Every structure is written in structure tokens, then in C-alpha cells.
C-alpha positions in Angstrom: 113.6 89.0 99.5 114.0 90.9 103.2 115.1 87.1 104.5 117.5 89.1 107.0 114.6 90.7 108.3 112.5 87.8 108.4 114.8 85.8 110.4 115.0 88.7 113.0 111.0 88.9 113.0 110.9 85.4 113.4 113.7 85.6 116.5 111.5 88.2 118.0 108.2 86.5 117.8 109.3 83.0 118.7 109.9 84.1 122.1 106.1 84.4 122.6 105.5 80.6 122.2 106.2 77.6 124.4 107.9 75.7 121.6 107.8 75.4 117.6 105.2 73.3 117.4 102.7 75.8 119.4 104.4 78.9 116.7 103.8 76.2 113.9 100.1 76.1 114.6 99.6 79.9 115.0 101.6 80.4 111.7 99.0 78.2 110.4 96.1 79.6 111.8 97.2 83.2 110.5 97.7 82.1 106.9 94.5 79.9 106.8 92.8 83.3 108.1 94.6 85.2 105.0 93.2 83.0 102.5 89.4 84.1 102.3 90.5 87.6 102.4 92.9 87.3 99.6 89.8 86.0 97.8 88.0 88.8 98.5 90.7 91.4 97.9 91.4 89.6 94.5 87.6 89.7 93.6 87.5 93.4 94.5 90.5 93.8 92.6 91.7 95.9 95.8 95.5 96.5 95.6 95.6 95.5 99.4 95.8 92.1 98.0 99.5 92.6 97.1 100.0 93.3 101.2 97.9 90.3 102.1 100.2 88.3 99.5 103.4 89.7 101.3 102.1 88.6 104.6 101.6 85.1 103.5 105.0 85.0 102.2 106.3 86.3 105.5 104.3 83.9 107.3 105.2 80.6 105.1 109.2 82.2 105.3 109.1 82.2 109.0 107.5 78.7 109.0 110.5 77.7 107.0 112.9 79.3 109.7 111.4 77.4 112.5 111.7 74.1 110.8 114.9 74.8 109.6 114.2 73.9 105.6 117.3 74.3 103.9 118.0 75.4 100.2 118.6 71.5 99.1 114.5 71.0 100.4 113.1 73.9 98.8 115.1 73.1 95.1 113.4 69.8 95.4 110.0 71.5 95.6 110.6 73.7 92.5 111.6 70.6 90.7 108.3 69.0 91.9 106.6 72.2 90.8 108.2 72.2 87.3 107.0 68.5 86.7 103.4 69.4 88.2 103.6 72.6 85.4 104.6 70.2 82.8 101.9 67.7 83.6 99.3 70.3 83.1 100.9 71.9 79.6 101.0 68.2 78.3 97.2 67.9 79.3 96.1 70.6 77.3 
């Protein structure tokens, strides 16, 4: 979903930081700021929630780009998610 555009956005934004660690810290802060707002919008059943979820997705993708996280790592994590889901289903 729009990975080329997100890569361009990252390339444009990274110039504002001295290094990747500084960018990571800023990105973490941005995601943290979104969490309370996401909860509030969900509670209010506000459709702006969808925009804010997309913002977190974009930040997450930019963080992945900054650390060169490849498909292999993502697939490994997907498998871990599947394991956790199965564990939770077994508890029911």
C-alpha cells in the first residue's frame, strides 16, 4: 500500500535529522502521541480514527525503511503473530 510514496516521504524527511537514531526517536514519539488520540477517537466512534490509524501505519513503515527491515523479518514476525493467536484461541 503506497510503499513507493512512503519511501519518498522517508527520503524527504530523513534529511531533517542528523542520523537514523534521531529519526527513530522522533518516529517513536510521533507514534506515542497518536495512541491516546486513537483511543479517544475510537471511544467517540469518530471516523477520523481511520486517518490516525493510517498515520501510525505510515510512521511504522518509515521506521522499517530506516532500519532496512526486509520481507524475511516481516514474515518471521507474521508467523510469531500467528503462534500467539493460536495460543490465545487454545485458551478459550
